[in-house]
C-alpha positions as CSV (number, residue, x, y, z in Angstrom):
1,M,71.3,-119.3,-131.8
2,D,73.8,-118.4,-134.5
3,G,73.3,-118.5,-138.3
4,T,74.6,-122.1,-138.7
5,E,72.1,-123.5,-136.3
6,Q,69.3,-121.8,-138.1
7,V,70.4,-123.4,-141.4
8,E,70.7,-126.8,-139.8
9,L,67.2,-126.6,-138.4
10,A,65.8,-125.5,-141.8
11,D,67.1,-128.7,-143.3
12,V,65.3,-131.0,-140.9
13,E,62.3,-132.9,-142.4
14,P,59.5,-133.3,-139.9
15,L,58.4,-136.8,-139.0
16,W,54.9,-135.6,-138.4
17,L,53.1,-133.3,-140.9
18,T,50.4,-130.8,-140.8
19,Y,47.5,-131.3,-143.2
20,S,49.0,-128.6,-145.4
21,Q,52.4,-130.3,-145.5
22,A,50.8,-133.7,-146.1
23,Q,48.8,-132.3,-149.0
24,K,51.9,-130.9,-150.6
25,L,53.9,-134.1,-150.1
26,S,51.2,-136.5,-151.4
27,G,49.1,-134.4,-153.7
28,L,46.0,-135.6,-151.9
29,G,43.2,-133.3,-150.7
30,R,42.4,-132.6,-147.0
31,T,39.2,-134.7,-147.2
32,T,41.0,-137.7,-148.7
33,L,43.7,-137.4,-146.0
34,W,41.0,-137.2,-143.3
35,M,39.3,-140.3,-144.7
36,L,42.7,-142.2,-144.7
37,I,43.5,-141.4,-141.1
38,N,39.9,-142.5,-140.1
39,D,40.3,-145.8,-142.1
40,P,42.1,-148.4,-139.9
41,N,42.9,-150.4,-143.0
42,S,44.9,-147.5,-144.7
43,G,47.8,-147.6,-142.3
44,V,48.0,-143.8,-142.3
45,K,48.5,-142.7,-138.7
46,A,47.7,-139.4,-137.1
47,A,48.3,-137.9,-133.7
48,R,46.3,-135.2,-132.0
49,V,48.1,-132.8,-129.8
50,G,45.7,-130.4,-128.2
51,R,43.6,-129.2,-131.2
52,S,46.4,-129.8,-133.7
53,V,46.5,-132.9,-135.9
54,R,49.8,-134.3,-137.3
55,L,50.1,-137.1,-139.9
56,S,52.9,-139.6,-139.9
57,R,55.2,-138.9,-142.8
58,R,56.5,-142.5,-142.9
59,A,53.0,-144.0,-142.8
60,L,51.8,-141.6,-145.6
61,E,54.8,-142.4,-147.8
62,N,54.3,-146.1,-147.2
63,Y,50.6,-145.8,-148.2
64,M,51.6,-143.9,-151.4
65,E,54.2,-146.5,-152.3
66,K,51.6,-149.3,-151.8
67,Q,49.2,-147.5,-154.0
68,A,51.9,-147.1,-156.7
69,E,52.6,-150.8,-156.9
70,G,51.1,-152.3,-160.0
71,V,50.2,-149.0,-161.6
72,G,51.1,-148.9,-165.2
73,E,51.8,-152.6,-165.6
């Protein structure tokens, strides 16, 4: 792998996030994220791969957009 390939890989935004990445993206705490993925009405999806948990970036962003609707009106 040469230097250009490494730069291109660094620019890729993951579709599935770790809890830490999801916390940084949303500003929500780990417990809140856990409650959201365990609430079937939230729409926030998670996948377990072995012992790792990954949260869907798209579902989390959609959830945050829905929560922002009507705020400040």
